[in-house]
FIFIBA-91696 format. One record per residue (C-alpha): residue number from 0; residue in three letters; x, y, z. Coordinates in Angstrom, 3 decimals. Each point is the difference from the previous one (the first is absolute). Layout:
BEGIN
+-----+------+----------+----------+----------+
|  nr | rest |       c1 |       c2 |       c3 |
+-----+------+----------+----------+----------+
| NUM |  ALA |        X |        Y |        Z |
...
+-----+------+----------+----------+----------+
***
This chain:
BEGIN
+-----+------+----------+----------+----------+
|  nr | rest |       c1 |       c2 |       c3 |
+-----+------+----------+----------+----------+
|   0 |  MET |  107.380 |  218.558 |  117.437 |
|   1 |  GLY |   -2.421 |    0.752 |    2.625 |
|   2 |  PRO |   -1.980 |    2.961 |    1.396 |
|   3 |  GLY |    1.843 |   -0.682 |    3.742 |
|   4 |  SER |   -1.413 |    2.341 |    2.648 |
|   5 |  ALA |    3.260 |    2.372 |    0.943 |
|   6 |  LYS |   -0.688 |    3.282 |   -1.073 |
|   7 |  VAL |    2.562 |    1.219 |   -2.623 |
|   8 |  GLU |    1.365 |    2.730 |   -1.628 |
|   9 |  THR |   -0.827 |   -0.806 |   -4.003 |
|  10 |  ALA |   -2.306 |   -3.247 |   -1.674 |
|  11 |  PHE |    0.349 |   -0.760 |   -3.406 |
|  12 |  PHE |   -2.716 |   -2.332 |   -1.403 |
|  13 |  TYR |    0.347 |   -2.200 |   -2.263 |
|  14 |  THR |   -0.928 |   -3.880 |   -1.808 |
|  15 |  ASP |    1.267 |   -2.121 |   -2.559 |
|  16 |  ARG |   -3.928 |   -0.744 |   -0.723 |
|  17 |  TYR |    0.164 |    3.316 |   -1.905 |
|  18 |  PHE |    1.384 |   -2.097 |   -2.985 |
|  19 |  SER |   -3.179 |   -1.878 |   -0.524 |
|  20 |  PHE |   -1.468 |    2.642 |   -1.852 |
|  21 |  ASP |    0.901 |    1.915 |   -3.289 |
|  22 |  TYR |   -1.554 |    2.712 |   -1.836 |
|  23 |  GLY |    1.105 |   -1.402 |   -3.455 |
|  24 |  ALA |    2.924 |   -0.279 |   -2.087 |
|  25 |  SER |   -0.862 |    3.536 |   -1.607 |
|  26 |  HIS |   -0.612 |    1.561 |    3.353 |
|  27 |  PRO |    2.039 |    3.130 |    1.175 |
|  28 |  LEU |   -0.678 |   -0.881 |    3.693 |
|  29 |  LYS |    2.416 |   -2.701 |    0.738 |
|  30 |  ILE |   -0.322 |   -1.771 |    3.446 |
|  31 |  GLU |    3.370 |   -1.368 |   -0.515 |
|  32 |  ARG |    1.507 |    3.519 |    1.545 |
|  33 |  LEU |   -1.040 |   -0.695 |    3.358 |
|  34 |  LYS |    2.169 |   -2.887 |   -0.332 |
|  35 |  LEU |    2.939 |    1.832 |   -1.262 |
|  36 |  THR |   -1.109 |    2.550 |    2.792 |
|  37 |  TYR |    0.346 |   -2.645 |    2.763 |
|  38 |  ASP |    3.104 |   -1.828 |   -1.986 |
|  39 |  LEU |    1.783 |    3.421 |    0.277 |
|  40 |  CYS |   -0.425 |    0.548 |    3.719 |
|  41 |  ARG |    0.689 |   -3.170 |    1.025 |
|  42 |  ALA |    3.229 |    0.174 |   -2.174 |
|  43 |  TYR |    0.731 |    3.374 |    2.098 |
|  44 |  GLY |   -0.671 |   -2.223 |    3.116 |
|  45 |  LEU |   -3.135 |    2.751 |    0.926 |
|  46 |  PHE |   -1.735 |   -2.906 |    1.658 |
|  47 |  GLU |    2.669 |   -0.544 |    2.554 |
|  48 |  LEU |   -0.168 |    3.639 |    1.611 |
|  49 |  PRO |   -0.757 |    0.161 |    3.447 |
|  50 |  GLY |   -3.205 |    1.413 |    0.288 |
|  51 |  ALA |   -1.135 |   -1.068 |   -3.129 |
|  52 |  LYS |   -2.516 |   -2.559 |   -0.592 |
|  53 |  LEU |   -1.227 |   -2.028 |   -3.362 |
|  54 |  ILE |   -3.606 |   -1.051 |    0.678 |
|  55 |  GLU |   -1.756 |   -3.077 |   -2.507 |
|  56 |  THR |   -3.338 |    1.988 |   -2.070 |
|  57 |  GLU |   -2.802 |   -1.106 |    1.482 |
|  58 |  PRO |   -3.301 |   -0.061 |   -2.080 |
|  59 |  ALA |   -2.574 |    2.499 |    0.291 |
|  60 |  ALA |   -3.756 |   -1.236 |    0.879 |
|  61 |  GLU |   -3.154 |    0.490 |   -2.361 |
|  62 |  ALA |   -1.380 |    1.883 |    3.439 |
|  63 |  ASP |    3.277 |    2.608 |   -0.180 |
|  64 |  ILE |   -0.651 |    0.988 |   -3.788 |
|  65 |  LEU |   -3.570 |    0.638 |    0.210 |
|  66 |  ARG |    1.105 |    2.737 |    2.503 |
|  67 |  PHE |    0.312 |    2.006 |   -3.508 |
|  68 |  HIS |   -1.139 |   -2.230 |   -2.846 |
|  69 |  THR |   -3.308 |   -0.965 |   -0.916 |
|  70 |  PRO |   -1.403 |   -3.333 |    0.288 |
|  71 |  GLN |   -0.899 |   -0.248 |   -3.913 |
|  72 |  TYR |    3.389 |    1.265 |   -0.512 |
|  73 |  VAL |    1.611 |   -2.788 |    1.995 |
|  74 |  GLU |   -2.097 |   -2.695 |   -1.366 |
|  75 |  VAL |    1.289 |    1.013 |   -3.312 |
|  76 |  LEU |    3.781 |    0.024 |    0.948 |
|  77 |  LYS |   -0.912 |   -3.585 |    1.910 |
|  78 |  ARG |   -1.679 |   -1.662 |   -3.179 |
|  79 |  ALA |    3.153 |    1.980 |   -1.754 |
|  80 |  GLU |    2.165 |   -2.635 |    1.647 |
|  81 |  GLN |   -1.396 |   -2.517 |   -2.159 |
|  82 |  GLY |    0.078 |    1.662 |   -3.657 |
|  83 |  LEU |   -2.810 |    2.334 |   -0.825 |
|  84 |  SER |   -1.503 |   -0.289 |   -3.767 |
|  85 |  ASP |    0.283 |    3.057 |   -2.529 |
|  86 |  GLY |   -3.926 |    0.604 |    0.776 |
|  87 |  ASP |    0.634 |    0.085 |    4.004 |
|  88 |  TYR |    2.948 |    2.382 |    0.075 |
|  89 |  THR |   -1.218 |    3.308 |    1.919 |
|  90 |  HIS |    1.184 |    2.259 |    3.031 |
|  91 |  GLY |    3.177 |    1.243 |   -2.086 |
|  92 |  LEU |    1.066 |   -4.086 |   -0.213 |
|  93 |  GLY |    1.234 |   -1.201 |   -3.753 |
|  94 |  PRO |    2.416 |   -0.082 |   -2.495 |
|  95 |  GLY |    2.532 |    3.215 |    0.448 |
|  96 |  ASP |    1.074 |    1.810 |    3.314 |
|  97 |  ASN |   -2.132 |   -2.556 |    2.619 |
|  98 |  PRO |    0.085 |   -3.845 |   -1.725 |
|  99 |  VAL |   -1.574 |   -2.624 |    1.237 |
| 100 |  PHE |    2.480 |   -2.733 |    0.974 |
| 101 |  PRO |   -0.319 |   -3.127 |    2.348 |
| 102 |  GLY |    0.771 |    0.693 |    3.627 |
| 103 |  LEU |   -1.023 |    3.814 |   -0.296 |
| 104 |  TRP |   -2.315 |    0.034 |    3.315 |
| 105 |  GLN |    2.717 |   -1.902 |    1.572 |
| 106 |  TRP |    2.482 |    2.663 |   -1.280 |
| 107 |  SER |   -2.067 |    2.581 |    1.184 |
| 108 |  LEU |   -0.535 |   -1.541 |    3.707 |
| 109 |  LEU |    3.809 |   -0.046 |    0.340 |
| 110 |  HIS |    0.997 |    2.836 |   -0.707 |
| 111 |  THR |   -2.497 |    1.590 |    1.551 |
| 112 |  GLY |    0.656 |   -1.838 |    3.047 |
| 113 |  ALA |    3.356 |    1.164 |    0.493 |
| 114 |  SER |   -1.143 |    3.681 |   -0.044 |
| 115 |  LEU |   -2.544 |   -1.016 |    2.738 |
| 116 |  GLN |    2.821 |   -1.872 |    2.029 |
| 117 |  CYS |    1.762 |    2.919 |   -0.680 |
| 118 |  ALA |   -2.441 |    2.439 |    2.081 |
| 119 |  ARG |   -0.655 |   -2.184 |    2.565 |
| 120 |  LEU |    3.636 |   -0.322 |    0.782 |
| 121 |  VAL |    0.337 |    3.827 |    0.430 |
| 122 |  SER |   -3.075 |    0.644 |    0.968 |
| 123 |  SER |    0.202 |   -2.225 |    3.363 |
| 124 |  GLY |    3.912 |    1.604 |    0.898 |
| 125 |  GLN |    1.983 |   -3.091 |   -1.152 |
| 126 |  ALA |    2.116 |    1.777 |   -2.987 |
| 127 |  ARG |   -0.013 |    3.676 |   -0.682 |
| 128 |  ILE |    0.567 |   -1.141 |   -3.815 |
| 129 |  ALA |   -1.574 |   -2.788 |   -2.044 |
| 130 |  PHE |    0.534 |   -0.434 |   -3.913 |
| 131 |  ASN |   -1.700 |   -2.271 |   -2.406 |
| 132 |  ILE |    1.459 |    0.732 |   -3.329 |
| 133 |  ALA |   -2.919 |   -2.119 |   -1.898 |
| 134 |  GLY |   -2.710 |    2.599 |    1.302 |
| 135 |  GLY |   -0.574 |    3.825 |   -0.818 |
| 136 |  LEU |   -2.389 |   -1.300 |   -3.079 |
| 137 |  HIS |   -1.909 |    3.400 |    0.268 |
| 138 |  HIS |   -2.379 |    0.112 |   -2.758 |
| 139 |  ALA |   -2.423 |   -2.211 |    0.794 |
| 140 |  ALA |   -4.108 |    1.135 |    0.224 |
| 141 |  ALA |   -2.194 |   -1.326 |    2.580 |
| 142 |  ASN |   -1.508 |   -1.661 |   -3.221 |
| 143 |  ARG |    2.331 |   -0.057 |   -2.437 |
| 144 |  ALA |    3.929 |   -0.906 |   -0.909 |
| 145 |  SER |    1.938 |    2.592 |   -1.398 |
| 146 |  GLY |    3.622 |    0.492 |   -0.911 |
| 147 |  PHE |    1.173 |   -3.558 |    0.643 |
| 148 |  CYS |   -1.773 |    0.363 |    3.411 |
| 149 |  TYR |   -2.875 |   -2.755 |    1.197 |
| 150 |  VAL |   -0.044 |    0.972 |    3.514 |
| 151 |  ASN |    1.294 |    3.062 |    1.795 |
| 152 |  ASP |    1.734 |   -1.294 |    2.901 |
| 153 |  VAL |    1.136 |    3.631 |    0.069 |
| 154 |  VAL |   -3.277 |    1.365 |    1.345 |
| 155 |  LEU |   -0.604 |   -3.355 |    2.492 |
| 156 |  ALA |    3.503 |    0.897 |    1.707 |
| 157 |  ILE |   -1.241 |    3.621 |    0.863 |
| 158 |  TYR |   -4.104 |   -1.089 |    0.974 |
| 159 |  HIS |    2.452 |   -2.178 |    2.552 |
| 160 |  PHE |    1.180 |    3.277 |    1.538 |
| 161 |  LEU |   -3.327 |    1.851 |   -0.319 |
| 162 |  ASP |   -1.359 |   -2.539 |    1.530 |
| 163 |  GLN |    2.368 |    0.527 |    3.030 |
| 164 |  GLY |   -0.571 |    3.378 |    0.082 |
| 165 |  LYS |    3.384 |    1.578 |   -1.431 |
| 166 |  ARG |    0.824 |    2.555 |   -2.641 |
| 167 |  VAL |    1.196 |   -1.173 |   -3.199 |
| 168 |  LEU |    2.532 |    1.562 |   -2.185 |
| 169 |  TYR |   -0.215 |   -1.726 |   -3.144 |
| 170 |  LEU |    3.013 |    0.373 |   -1.885 |
| 171 |  ASP |    0.230 |   -0.800 |   -4.171 |
| 172 |  VAL |    3.209 |    0.243 |   -2.216 |
| 173 |  ASP |   -1.042 |   -1.990 |   -2.701 |
| 174 |  ALA |    0.282 |    1.200 |   -3.306 |
| 175 |  HIS |   -4.147 |   -0.808 |   -0.474 |
| 176 |  HIS |   -1.942 |    2.060 |    1.775 |
| 177 |  GLY |   -1.897 |   -2.439 |    2.836 |
| 178 |  ASP |   -3.671 |    0.866 |   -1.090 |
| 179 |  GLY |   -1.294 |   -2.765 |    2.169 |
| 180 |  VAL |    1.354 |    1.113 |    3.332 |
| 181 |  GLN |   -0.459 |    3.342 |   -0.473 |
| 182 |  TRP |   -4.084 |   -0.582 |   -1.103 |
| 183 |  ALA |   -0.588 |   -2.338 |    2.988 |
| 184 |  PHE |    1.265 |    2.685 |    2.578 |
| 185 |  TYR |   -0.758 |    3.711 |   -2.148 |
| 186 |  GLY |   -2.623 |    1.420 |    2.736 |
| 187 |  ASP |    1.554 |   -1.691 |    2.897 |
| 188 |  PRO |    2.920 |    2.411 |    2.099 |
| 189 |  ARG |    1.039 |   -2.926 |    2.161 |
| 190 |  VAL |    1.771 |   -1.209 |   -3.318 |
| 191 |  LEU |    2.251 |    2.793 |   -1.371 |
| 192 |  THR |    1.242 |   -1.704 |   -3.760 |
| 193 |  VAL |    3.016 |    1.433 |   -1.464 |
| 194 |  SER |    0.791 |   -1.089 |   -3.433 |
| 195 |  PHE |    3.222 |    1.124 |   -2.190 |
| 196 |  HIS |   -0.529 |   -1.440 |   -3.341 |
| 197 |  GLN |    0.233 |    0.454 |   -3.615 |
| 198 |  ASP |   -2.673 |    3.087 |   -1.445 |
| 199 |  GLY |   -3.213 |   -2.602 |   -0.884 |
| 200 |  ARG |    0.164 |    1.884 |   -3.168 |
| 201 |  THR |    2.497 |   -1.699 |   -1.052 |
| 202 |  LEU |   -0.209 |   -3.482 |    1.762 |
| 203 |  PHE |   -2.948 |   -2.521 |    1.055 |
| 204 |  PRO |   -2.222 |    0.372 |    1.958 |
| 205 |  GLY |   -0.245 |    3.451 |   -0.947 |
| 206 |  THR |   -0.767 |    1.585 |    3.421 |
| 207 |  GLY |    2.132 |    1.292 |    2.792 |
| 208 |  ALA |   -0.566 |    3.891 |   -1.249 |
| 209 |  ALA |    1.183 |    2.972 |    3.221 |
| 210 |  SER |   -3.841 |    1.253 |   -0.619 |
| 211 |  GLU |   -0.940 |   -3.701 |    1.723 |
| 212 |  LYS |    0.080 |    0.566 |    3.602 |
| 213 |  GLY |   -2.929 |   -1.621 |    1.428 |
| 214 |  ARG |   -3.228 |    1.010 |    1.260 |
| 215 |  GLY |   -2.451 |    0.745 |    2.851 |
| 216 |  GLU |    1.872 |   -0.465 |    3.255 |
| 217 |  GLY |    3.370 |   -1.779 |   -1.899 |
| 218 |  LEU |    0.174 |    3.547 |   -2.282 |
| 219 |  GLY |    3.794 |    0.534 |    0.105 |
| 220 |  TYR |    0.880 |   -3.920 |    1.448 |
| 221 |  CYS |    0.495 |   -0.736 |   -3.741 |
| 222 |  VAL |    3.301 |    1.272 |   -1.435 |
| 223 |  ASN |    1.420 |   -0.732 |   -3.356 |
| 224 |  VAL |    3.564 |    0.989 |   -1.385 |
| 225 |  PRO |   -0.365 |   -1.259 |   -3.495 |
| 226 |  LEU |    3.304 |    0.218 |   -2.112 |
| 227 |  TYR |    0.945 |    1.226 |   -3.142 |
| 228 |  PRO |    1.368 |   -3.146 |   -2.417 |
| 229 |  GLY |    3.648 |    0.220 |    0.247 |
| 230 |  THR |    0.124 |    0.740 |    3.557 |
| 231 |  ASP |    3.569 |   -0.695 |    2.099 |
| 232 |  ASP |    0.785 |   -0.245 |    3.372 |
| 233 |  GLU |    0.776 |    3.457 |    0.520 |
| 234 |  VAL |   -3.500 |    1.427 |   -1.195 |
| 235 |  PHE |   -1.216 |   -3.063 |    2.054 |
| 236 |  TRP |    1.639 |    0.523 |    2.681 |
| 237 |  LYS |   -1.009 |    4.462 |    0.308 |
| 238 |  GLY |   -3.611 |   -1.601 |   -0.395 |
| 239 |  PHE |    0.451 |   -2.258 |    2.930 |
| 240 |  GLU |    1.784 |    2.407 |    2.399 |
| 241 |  ALA |   -3.099 |    2.700 |   -0.152 |
| 242 |  VAL |   -2.290 |   -2.498 |    0.364 |
| 243 |  VAL |    0.295 |   -2.797 |    2.089 |
| 244 |  PRO |    1.797 |    1.751 |    3.164 |
| 245 |  ARG |   -2.107 |    2.474 |    0.083 |
| 246 |  LEU |   -3.345 |   -2.887 |    0.016 |
| 247 |  PHE |    1.927 |   -1.608 |    2.472 |
| 248 |  GLU |   -0.188 |    2.766 |    2.397 |
| 249 |  ALA |   -3.469 |    1.457 |   -0.430 |
| 250 |  PHE |   -1.554 |   -3.845 |   -0.398 |
| 251 |  ARG |    1.962 |   -2.181 |    2.770 |
| 252 |  PRO |   -0.805 |   -3.146 |   -0.963 |
| 253 |  ASP |   -0.136 |   -2.549 |    1.932 |
| 254 |  VAL |    1.572 |   -2.749 |   -2.577 |
| 255 |  VAL |    0.763 |    0.488 |   -3.594 |
| 256 |  VAL |   -0.660 |   -2.621 |   -3.127 |
| 257 |  SER |    2.157 |    0.668 |   -2.695 |
| 258 |  GLN |   -0.505 |   -1.329 |   -3.608 |
| 259 |  LEU |    3.697 |   -0.532 |   -0.988 |
| 260 |  GLY |   -0.491 |   -0.306 |   -3.984 |
| 261 |  VAL |    3.330 |    0.081 |   -2.147 |
| 262 |  ASP |   -1.241 |    0.526 |   -3.445 |
| 263 |  THR |    1.314 |    3.350 |    0.614 |
| 264 |  LEU |    3.454 |   -0.862 |   -1.147 |
| 265 |  GLU |    1.108 |    1.019 |   -3.089 |
| 266 |  SER |    0.496 |   -3.340 |   -1.694 |
| 267 |  ASP |   -3.335 |   -0.900 |    1.292 |
| 268 |  PRO |   -2.570 |   -1.400 |   -3.791 |
| 269 |  LEU |   -3.111 |    1.122 |    1.403 |
| 270 |  ALA |    0.397 |    3.786 |    1.289 |
| 271 |  HIS |    2.352 |    2.530 |   -0.970 |
| 272 |  LEU |    1.608 |    1.771 |    2.747 |
| 273 |  GLU |    3.495 |   -0.004 |    0.754 |
| 274 |  LEU |    1.053 |   -0.424 |    3.470 |
| 275 |  THR |    2.692 |   -2.354 |    1.006 |
| 276 |  THR |    0.488 |   -1.924 |    3.262 |
| 277 |  ASN |    1.320 |    2.829 |    1.678 |
| 278 |  GLY |   -3.180 |    2.054 |    0.010 |
| 279 |  PHE |   -1.958 |   -2.943 |    1.096 |
| 280 |  SER |    2.334 |   -0.852 |    3.020 |
| 281 |  LYS |   -0.392 |    3.262 |    1.610 |
| 282 |  VAL |   -3.751 |   -0.369 |    0.313 |
| 283 |  ALA |    0.753 |   -3.203 |    2.079 |
| 284 |  GLN |    2.212 |    1.872 |    2.056 |
| 285 |  TYR |   -2.361 |    2.526 |    0.451 |
| 286 |  LEU |   -2.616 |   -2.787 |    1.531 |
| 287 |  THR |    2.390 |   -1.517 |    1.548 |
| 288 |  ASP |    1.118 |    2.831 |    1.861 |
| 289 |  ARG |   -3.356 |    1.691 |    0.401 |
| 290 |  ALA |   -2.943 |   -2.417 |   -0.228 |
| 291 |  PRO |   -1.307 |   -0.824 |    3.568 |
| 292 |  ALA |   -0.874 |   -3.474 |   -1.199 |
| 293 |  TRP |    0.034 |   -0.817 |   -3.773 |
| 294 |  VAL |   -1.579 |   -3.228 |   -2.379 |
| 295 |  ALA |    2.414 |    0.465 |   -2.755 |
| 296 |  LEU |   -1.910 |   -1.934 |   -3.103 |
| 297 |  GLY |    1.112 |   -0.609 |   -3.504 |
| 298 |  GLY |   -1.489 |    1.224 |   -2.794 |
| 299 |  GLY |    0.943 |    0.404 |   -4.063 |
| 300 |  GLY |    3.495 |   -0.877 |   -1.540 |
| 301 |  TYR |    0.502 |   -1.603 |   -3.271 |
| 302 |  ASP |    3.556 |    0.063 |   -0.352 |
| 303 |  LEU |    0.340 |   -2.934 |    2.261 |
| 304 |  GLY |    3.807 |    0.954 |    0.652 |
| 305 |  ASN |   -1.070 |    3.568 |    0.689 |
| 306 |  VAL |   -2.401 |   -1.909 |    3.002 |
| 307 |  ALA |    2.109 |   -2.221 |    1.490 |
| 308 |  ARG |    2.837 |    3.062 |    0.436 |
| 309 |  CYS |   -2.579 |    2.220 |    1.460 |
| 310 |  TRP |   -2.109 |   -1.914 |    2.420 |
| 311 |  THR |    3.338 |   -1.336 |    1.232 |
| 312 |  LEU |    1.461 |    3.161 |    0.598 |
| 313 |  ALA |   -3.385 |    0.916 |    1.566 |
| 314 |  TRP |    0.267 |   -2.718 |    2.786 |
| 315 |  ALA |    3.769 |    0.740 |    0.621 |
| 316 |  ILE |   -0.986 |    3.487 |    0.685 |
| 317 |  MET |   -3.073 |   -1.456 |    2.019 |
| 318 |  ASN |    2.714 |   -1.653 |    2.294 |
| 319 |  ARG |    2.385 |    3.050 |   -0.467 |
| 320 |  VAL |    2.933 |   -2.265 |   -2.054 |
| 321 |  ASP |    2.251 |    1.810 |   -2.208 |
| 322 |  LEU |    0.012 |   -2.610 |   -2.643 |
| 323 |  PRO |    3.254 |   -0.138 |   -2.177 |
| 324 |  ASP |   -0.607 |    0.854 |   -3.778 |
| 325 |  GLU |    1.414 |   -2.882 |   -1.543 |
| 326 |  LEU |   -2.436 |   -2.387 |   -0.516 |
| 327 |  PRO |    0.421 |   -4.109 |    2.043 |
| 328 |  ASP |    0.767 |   -3.216 |   -2.089 |
| 329 |  PRO |   -2.279 |   -1.613 |   -1.119 |
| 330 |  MET |   -2.532 |    3.069 |   -0.626 |
| 331 |  ARG |    2.294 |    2.294 |   -1.799 |
| 332 |  PRO |    0.459 |   -2.237 |   -3.169 |
| 333 |  VAL |   -4.431 |   -1.023 |   -0.109 |
| 334 |  LEU |   -0.025 |    4.124 |   -0.005 |
| 335 |  VAL |    2.129 |    1.326 |   -2.207 |
| 336 |  ARG |   -1.223 |   -2.741 |   -2.485 |
| 337 |  LEU |   -3.693 |    2.213 |    0.474 |
| 338 |  GLY |    1.450 |    2.595 |   -0.780 |
| 339 |  ALA |   -0.363 |    3.013 |    2.665 |
| 340 |  CYS |    3.665 |    0.433 |    1.358 |
| 341 |  HIS |    3.357 |   -0.921 |   -0.539 |
| 342 |  GLY |    0.133 |   -1.874 |    2.915 |
| 343 |  LYS |   -0.437 |    2.676 |    2.432 |
| 344 |  LEU |   -2.918 |    0.591 |    2.620 |
| 345 |  ARG |   -0.420 |    3.759 |   -0.610 |
| 346 |  ASP |    0.050 |    1.925 |   -2.666 |
| 347 |  ALA |    1.741 |    3.276 |   -1.006 |
| 348 |  PRO |   -1.521 |    3.487 |    0.042 |
| 349 |  HIS |   -1.768 |    0.586 |   -2.344 |
| 350 |  ARG |   -1.297 |    3.138 |   -1.628 |
| 351 |  SER |   -2.860 |   -0.051 |   -2.349 |
| 352 |  HIS |    0.303 |    2.063 |   -3.502 |
| 353 |  TRP |   -3.982 |    1.463 |    1.251 |
| 354 |  HIS |    1.201 |    1.299 |    2.936 |
| 355 |  ASP |   -0.590 |    3.371 |    0.005 |
| 356 |  ARG |   -3.868 |   -0.830 |   -1.266 |
| 357 |  CYS |   -0.014 |   -2.546 |    2.566 |
| 358 |  ARG |    0.766 |    2.888 |    2.367 |
| 359 |  GLU |   -2.392 |    2.402 |   -1.145 |
| 360 |  HIS |   -2.675 |   -2.463 |    0.068 |
| 361 |  MET |    0.966 |   -0.738 |    3.659 |
| 362 |  ASP |   -0.121 |    3.558 |    0.911 |
| 363 |  HIS |   -3.582 |    0.269 |   -1.573 |
| 364 |  VAL |   -1.352 |   -2.876 |    2.160 |
| 365 |  LEU |    1.563 |    0.883 |    2.953 |
| 366 |  ARG |   -1.269 |    4.301 |   -0.563 |
| 367 |  TYR |   -3.965 |   -2.077 |   -0.058 |
| 368 |  LEU |    0.678 |   -1.852 |    2.456 |
| 369 |  GLU |    1.494 |    1.949 |    2.573 |
| 370 |  GLU |   -2.905 |    2.522 |   -1.096 |
| 371 |  ASP |   -2.982 |   -2.121 |    0.112 |
| 372 |  VAL |    0.993 |   -3.774 |    1.686 |
| 373 |  LEU |    2.321 |    0.092 |    2.525 |
| 374 |  PRO |   -0.987 |    2.493 |    2.386 |
| 375 |  ARG |   -3.170 |   -1.908 |    0.360 |
| 376 |  VAL |    1.606 |   -2.935 |    1.959 |
| 377 |  ARG |    0.074 |    0.120 |    3.470 |
+-----+------+----------+----------+----------+
***
């Protein structure tokens, strides 16, 4: 794998070095999901497509991290690489969501480096779409780890485009609200943050109410669509169609940065939404068709088979390939064993038991956005 210099349509960033790191046996974030995705894409032949390129991830520099994160916090992360004593846990690190583990700093440099590589490749015009499945760690604050996230690669990728004078539409479809990205740009009209997520009254991090709409010059440039637990593809897509095309038209972004979390699917153990691969794929298709340029980042997803299937579907859609639904060998038995599917790439259509209540909730949210948020975007 190598970066090359020729223009390509799509780029996929990956390295086996990710698997030197481990959040711990009991932690829900399993880095092996990245290898499962890579292996499934490879089994389908998606790295041999014309116009697509597989590129080796390179770590970010410390100076890159300091573009957003504080020097004190960076020093804490570097010390965490060696392991911290119980009395030294600070800045959100410690037992639970954000454990200290060997190589934590190097892991952060690697996944962030790939997001910055995506941003540089797209901003230079060498690719229209770049995908970092290891990125999308959207909860980290400037001086604090949060929600399995230590370095906010999303914010750093967006900064790269702002430094080039670009207008950025950030679209987040993770079940957990992208609070770290929202607060980083809450007053900045150059960045339009749009998030679809499970209602914060029912899920970490507790933010993302529709009334969180930006401040100062950025008022209206923060759009939140909280989803009622049980939301299915139909209700989700109703909200998406009412909000996203309108914002594309009004804001006219130069580039889209997206967080493609797949913890929205019904079997995910950490959330309570009921989307399927079908609803997720429609998002990937919309951005493939509409984004003038697109940096796609990974995100949440704690059912490993769902992660591999969804991100493989996304990469295929980015390359305008319609994959067969039968999973290829040798990946089929691996994914079936994980319990995410019955040997199929796509889920059967699903209607939630809570569909009517979810639709009523969506109608309420959309009325509020129409009255007080969407008209502000220019």
